[in-house]
C-alpha atoms as one frame of an Amber mdcrd trajectory, in Angstrom:
protein
 -38.609  -3.328  20.935 -35.013  -3.726  18.810 -33.269  -1.541  16.768 -32.212
  -3.646  13.100 -29.520  -2.589  10.760 -27.894  -0.183  13.165 -23.844  -0.207
  13.149 -23.130  -2.035  16.145 -25.408  -4.748  15.576 -23.677  -8.073  16.357
 -23.183 -11.090  14.227 -25.982 -14.140  14.937 -23.546 -16.581  14.459 -20.368
 -15.387  16.277 -17.177 -18.192  15.885 -14.709 -16.300  16.336 -13.478 -18.358
  19.429 -13.603 -21.340  17.303 -11.500 -19.914  14.512  -7.788 -21.608  14.473
  -5.442 -20.256  17.237  -2.895 -18.693  14.224  -5.974 -17.073  12.741  -7.565
 -15.518  15.478  -4.199 -14.230  16.762  -3.440 -12.929  13.077  -6.810 -11.258
  12.643  -6.820  -9.626  16.246  -3.486  -8.184  15.473  -4.554  -6.950  11.725
  -8.713  -5.904  12.036  -9.276  -2.500  12.936 -12.704  -0.742  13.528 -13.442
   2.872  11.924 -15.880   5.232  12.006 -16.265   9.096  10.161 -17.568  12.174
  11.358 -18.263  15.750  10.264 -18.091  17.461  13.613 -19.281  15.403  16.280
 -21.879  13.339  13.798 -20.825   9.781  13.087 -21.532   9.021   9.820 -20.258
   5.795   8.924 -19.089   3.135  10.900 -17.259  -0.257   9.448 -14.782  -2.938
   9.525 -11.118  -2.654   8.080  -7.448  -4.406   7.862  -4.408  -3.529   8.009
  -2.778  -4.133   4.506   1.222  -3.001   5.044   3.552  -0.797   7.158   6.059
   1.506   5.859   8.500   2.616   9.127   6.016   4.305  10.931   2.914   4.428
   8.779   0.538   2.105   8.064  -2.277   1.131   5.926  -5.725  -0.099   6.327
  -8.007  -1.696   3.257 -11.645  -0.691   3.984 -14.948   0.215   2.177 -15.299
   3.538   0.213 -19.151   3.690   1.945 -16.969   5.181   4.906 -16.454   8.259
   3.129 -19.417   8.761   0.741 -21.783  11.312   0.779 -25.305  10.280   2.430
 -26.895  12.952  -0.270 -24.864  11.679  -3.171 -23.321   8.759  -3.004 -20.828
   9.166  -5.936 -19.247  11.363  -4.224 -16.894  11.805  -0.994 -18.089  14.007
   1.844 -15.736  17.084   2.630 -14.618  17.824   5.780 -14.713  13.839   7.053
 -12.512  13.420  10.247 -11.811   9.323  10.264 -11.191   7.690  13.662  -9.721
   4.418  13.595  -9.717   1.628  16.861  -6.661  -0.051  16.701  -6.809  -3.533
  17.532  -5.683  -2.809  21.335  -8.975  -0.536  21.517  -6.962   2.689  21.528
  -8.762   5.834  18.968  -6.607   6.609  16.486  -6.790   9.610  13.375  -6.686
   8.540   9.886  -6.519   9.610   6.503  -8.441   8.632   3.354  -5.430   8.089
   1.127  -6.868   6.119  -1.483 -10.593   5.428  -2.891 -12.240   3.736  -5.708
 -16.254   4.631  -6.145 -16.757   1.369  -8.846 -15.295  -1.040  -6.712 -16.300
   0.606  -2.736 -12.960  -0.025  -1.871 -11.022   2.479   0.269  -7.382   2.641
   1.965  -6.489   4.821   4.876  -3.229   5.878   6.232  -2.349   5.929  10.047
   0.767   7.827  10.953   2.966   7.499  14.039   1.691   4.141  14.092   3.268
   0.077  12.649   0.977  -2.370  12.611   2.616  -5.907  13.989   0.541  -8.383
  11.566  -1.505  -7.469   7.883  -4.135  -9.882   5.931  -2.293 -12.411   4.187
  -3.140 -11.511   0.407  -2.313 -13.550  -2.090  -3.373 -12.689  -5.815  -2.723
 -16.113  -6.897  -5.324 -17.447  -4.506  -8.099 -19.776  -6.208 -11.648 -19.120
  -4.905 -13.872 -22.256  -5.480 -17.779 -22.619  -5.535 -18.785 -24.139  -2.151
 -15.654 -22.612  -0.948 -15.582 -22.865   3.149 -14.950 -19.052   4.354 -15.415
 -16.483   7.202 -16.467 -13.231   7.226 -14.761 -11.220  10.339 -15.976  -7.501
  11.648 -15.893  -5.682  14.561 -18.183  -3.333  16.404 -16.659   0.413  16.616
 -18.154   1.164  19.674 -17.230  -2.468  22.221 -14.209  -2.762  19.902 -15.920
  -6.576  19.828 -14.405  -8.854  17.516 -16.770 -11.521  15.765 -16.639 -14.032
  12.973 -19.244 -16.559  10.807 -18.616 -18.341   8.511 -20.274 -19.926   5.453
 -19.449 -20.617   1.639 -19.022 -18.565  -1.289 -21.445 -19.629  -4.009 -21.379
 -19.191  -7.823 -24.264 -16.647  -7.998 -24.245 -12.596  -9.538 -24.812 -10.128
  -6.919 -27.496  -7.658  -7.093 -25.648  -5.077  -6.680 -24.640  -2.587  -9.737
 -20.512  -3.793  -9.602 -20.714  -7.164 -11.653 -17.060  -8.152 -10.180 -18.706
  -9.037  -7.296 -19.234 -12.647  -5.869 -21.214 -13.810  -3.114 -20.669 -15.737
   0.037 -23.368 -17.082   2.341 -21.975 -15.621   5.584 -23.955 -13.861   7.520
 -22.834 -10.321   8.505 -24.274  -7.269   9.823 -23.149  -3.522   8.720 -20.183
  -4.071  11.390 -19.232  -6.280   9.065 -18.895  -3.804   6.042 -15.243  -3.328
   4.593 -13.842  -6.486   6.711 -12.001  -9.408   5.253 -13.340 -12.638   4.202
 -10.749 -15.445   4.552 -10.507 -19.095   4.620 -10.098 -21.499   7.533  -6.079
 -20.774   7.150  -6.443 -16.964   6.879  -6.187 -16.281   3.568  -7.330 -13.288
   1.924 -10.413 -14.479  -0.309 -12.338 -10.673  -0.188 -13.865  -7.659   1.053
 -16.829  -7.810   2.746 -20.238  -5.756   1.651 -23.431  -6.117   3.128 -26.677
  -7.022   2.064 -30.456  -7.918   3.663 -30.054 -11.920   2.083 -27.040 -12.224
   0.917 -22.980 -11.282   1.403 -21.782  -9.902  -1.771 -17.918  -9.410  -1.785
 -14.618  -7.578  -3.797 -12.656 -10.698  -4.502  -8.490 -10.872  -3.937  -7.657
 -10.852  -7.722  -9.604  -7.203  -7.897  -8.645  -5.835  -4.757  -4.543  -6.712
  -5.570  -5.191  -4.793  -8.777  -7.081  -1.446  -7.461  -3.759  -1.168  -5.352
  -1.911  -1.580  -8.198  -3.353   1.396  -9.631  -3.579   3.601  -6.294   0.196
   2.678  -5.918   0.920   3.706  -9.617  -1.311   7.354  -8.522   0.446   8.602
  -5.424  -1.296  10.286  -2.602  -3.923  10.861  -2.478  -5.285   9.339  -5.371
  -8.971   8.448  -7.079  -9.962   5.163  -9.406 -11.602   6.935 -12.240 -10.913
   3.802 -14.748 -14.189   3.080 -14.057 -17.639   4.791 -13.616 -19.076   5.171
  -9.597 -21.491   2.059  -8.776 -24.694   2.060  -6.138 -23.889   0.559  -2.953
 -26.705   1.524  -1.152 -26.392   0.844   2.784 -29.827  -0.575   4.539 -30.971
   2.340   7.058 -31.813   0.995  10.611 -35.620   0.256  11.693 -37.277  -0.433
  14.712 -38.521  -4.048  15.346 -40.757  -5.109  18.350 -39.953  -8.808  19.759
 -42.904 -11.652  19.130 -43.833 -11.486  22.878 -44.798  -8.201  22.808 -48.019
  -6.808  21.880 -49.267  -4.539  19.901 -52.565  -2.702  18.552 -50.595  -2.898
  15.599 -47.984  -5.812  15.366 -44.621  -4.736  12.840 -44.159  -7.509  10.611
 -40.088  -8.396  10.153 -40.457  -9.611   6.695 -42.473  -7.001   5.282 -40.132
  -4.842   6.242 -36.947  -6.402   5.092 -39.022  -6.316   1.870 -39.868  -2.770
   2.170 -36.106  -2.210   2.752 -35.004  -4.105  -0.285 -37.576  -1.923  -2.062
 -36.052   1.179  -0.904 -32.588   0.683  -1.610
């Protein structure tokens, strides 16, 4: 029996070792994994990427799903503790600095640490249909770096946010908030998770949101737009095909049920 849709599930296709050496090096020094806790209970885990360092302070771009409440997705949970797993697997505390519930973007602040690499962000980056891309993620417990390839497609997302784009990269929930890059390592967007497709927030939107954050100070909420729903499918158990049961579990039916629920 296997637990699917959990935060530790690895990508089914992993091309991490096949990336160009320079891209692999930059990603391995700039991609982190984060988890939020209330008390000792872990609420969420996802991937993030360093975006800048100022003295002894580093900022991480990630998904606002990290801090949303489970009961009301349009609010941020109180009393959350954020733990960041750095590239060298050391754990440190992060602080929520900015968030947008419309674009599901969050920026986490790390004190006492200056990163050596950051995401390669260019708001003039041209994203073309059929462009080859790579989605990068990390497991929280394992710290393992993962990458999977695909193309961007000219198709609207099924989620509420209409500015989202779609890629064929097949990630797991561990890849939520992780960078979508081209094969030269340039940031294309930030990944979210879907059962059948991978939506992403394109880099030009990310740059605009970050500019708004910087103009608003600390802690800032981007309230220019109404919040969108960003449902994350719940984990479920699946029996392998070789396992004989009186009542077998149909994976397609289970996925259909998950889509209907979320």
